[in-house]
Structure formats: C-alpha cells, structure tokens
C-alpha positions in Angstrom: -12.3 -17.0 0.8 -9.5 -17.9 3.2 -10.2 -18.5 6.9 -8.2 -16.7 9.1 -7.0 -18.6 12.3 -6.2 -14.7 13.7 -9.6 -13.3 12.6 -10.0 -9.4 13.3 -13.1 -8.0 15.8 -14.3 -4.7 14.9 -12.6 -2.8 17.0 -9.3 -4.8 15.5 -10.6 -4.2 12.0 -11.0 -0.2 12.9 -7.6 0.0 14.0 -6.3 -1.9 11.2 -8.0 0.1 8.2 -6.3 3.2 10.1 -2.7 2.0 10.2 -3.0 0.7 6.7 -4.3 4.3 5.9 -1.4 5.7 8.0 1.3 3.6 6.3 0.2 4.3 2.6 0.3 7.3 3.2 3.8 7.5 4.0 5.1 5.9 0.9 7.3 8.1 -0.7 7.3 9.6 -4.5 9.0 7.2 -6.6 8.9 4.0 -4.4 6.2 1.3 -3.8 5.8 -1.5 -0.9 3.6 -4.3 -1.2 0.2 -5.4 0.4 2.3 -8.1 2.5 4.6 -6.0 4.0 1.7 -3.3 4.8 -0.2 -6.1 6.7 2.9 -7.0 8.7 3.5 -3.2 9.5 0.4 -3.2 10.6 0.5 -6.3 13.0 -1.6 -8.7 11.0 1.3 -10.4 8.5 -1.3 -13.1 7.4 -3.8 -10.5 6.2 -2.1 -8.8 2.8 -5.6 -9.4 0.9 -7.4 -7.4 3.7 -4.7 -4.6 2.9 -5.9 -4.7 -0.5 -9.8 -4.7 0.3 -9.1 -1.7 2.7 -7.7 0.3 0.0 -10.3 -0.4 -2.4 -12.9 0.4 -0.2 -11.6 3.4 1.4 -12.8 6.5 0.6 -10.7 9.3 0.0 -9.3 10.1 3.0 -7.2 13.3 4.1 -3.8 12.1 4.9 -0.8 14.2 6.6 2.3 14.5 4.5 5.8 14.9 6.1 5.2 18.4 6.7 2.3 18.1 8.4 0.0 19.1 5.7 -3.5 17.6 4.7 -3.5 16.1 1.5 -6.6 15.0 -0.5 -5.5 11.6 -1.8 -4.1 8.3 -0.8 -1.1 7.2 -2.6 -2.4 3.4 -2.7 -1.1 3.4 -6.3 2.2 2.9 -4.8 1.0 -0.6 -3.2 2.0 -3.7 -5.6 2.2 -7.4 -4.9 5.1 -9.2 -3.5 6.7 -9.6 -7.4 5.8 -5.7 -8.2 2.8 -6.8 -10.3 0.2 -3.9 -10.4 -3.6 -3.9 -9.4 -5.2 -6.0 -12.3 -7.6 -3.9 -14.3 -6.4 -0.8 -12.9 -4.6 0.9 -16.0 -3.6 4.3 -14.7 -1.6 2.6 -11.6 1.2 2.5 -14.3 1.1 5.8 -15.0 1.0 7.3 -11.8 4.2 5.5 -11.1 5.9 6.1 -14.2 5.2 10.2 -13.7 6.7 9.5 -10.4 10.0 7.8 -11.8 9.2 4.1 -10.9 10.7 1.8 -13.4 9.2 -1.2 -15.1 11.1 -4.5 -15.8 10.1 -5.8 -19.5 7.9 -8.3 -17.9 5.8 -5.4 -16.6 6.2 -5.4 -12.7 7.9 -2.9 -10.9 11.7 -2.8 -10.4 11.9 -3.9 -6.8 15.0 -3.5 -6.2 15.5 0.4 -7.1 12.1 1.4 -5.9 11.1 -0.8 -3.1 10.8 1.5 0.3 11.1 -0.2 3.3 10.7 2.6 6.3 13.3 2.6 9.3 12.1 2.2 12.8 14.0 3.6 15.6 
C-alpha cells in the first residue's frame, strides 16, 4: 500500500468519508465521474484509492436527491477509473450504467467524452 505523505487523522478521515458520500450522491443519472475527481473535490487529490475503499465499506447510506428527498442508496455504480473502466469483479455495474443510458466503447470502457460529470462550482 502506498505510504501517503499527507496522511489523514481520524477526524479528517471522517470528513473525507462524508465528502465522498455527498459528492457521489450528486452524480446525475446517465453520468459518471472518477475516483480521482472525487478525491480532488473532497480536498485530498492523492487519495483516489481511498475513495474506492470508502465506497466499498460504506453501508447503504441515505442520501438526499436534488429535491431534498431521502434516497436509500448511493449511486456508486457511477464512479469509474480515469479511463472509464468499471470496478473489477462488479459485473452489475455495467448493466446499471447501461440502464441509465451510459454508452461504452468497444474496449469496454465508458465513453468519458459523452458521460463525464464535472460539477460547476459557483
């Protein structure tokens, strides 16, 4: 495992987890973003692997949709790696994305030019 120069303490890890859950909860249907992008948005750009671990070990949280309605699951299927590859061993991820209209290239990667979500900050 990589030894990070900028390690988190317990309070920072808790805030990071909350930020990751919040960011992932905002990814719109039919769009994807990357582990690295989420890490950067959360303020820890060198921690993309930790985003993956956070999503893997976060129990089904309740998140609010755009209207403030509480939803029972986090759309973590909308997170892919930097080249659009889905999570290894999670065969249903592609199916979930395709059901939302996400298209894939012949190499099996998400068409990032069409589906990458980049939030606009005000």
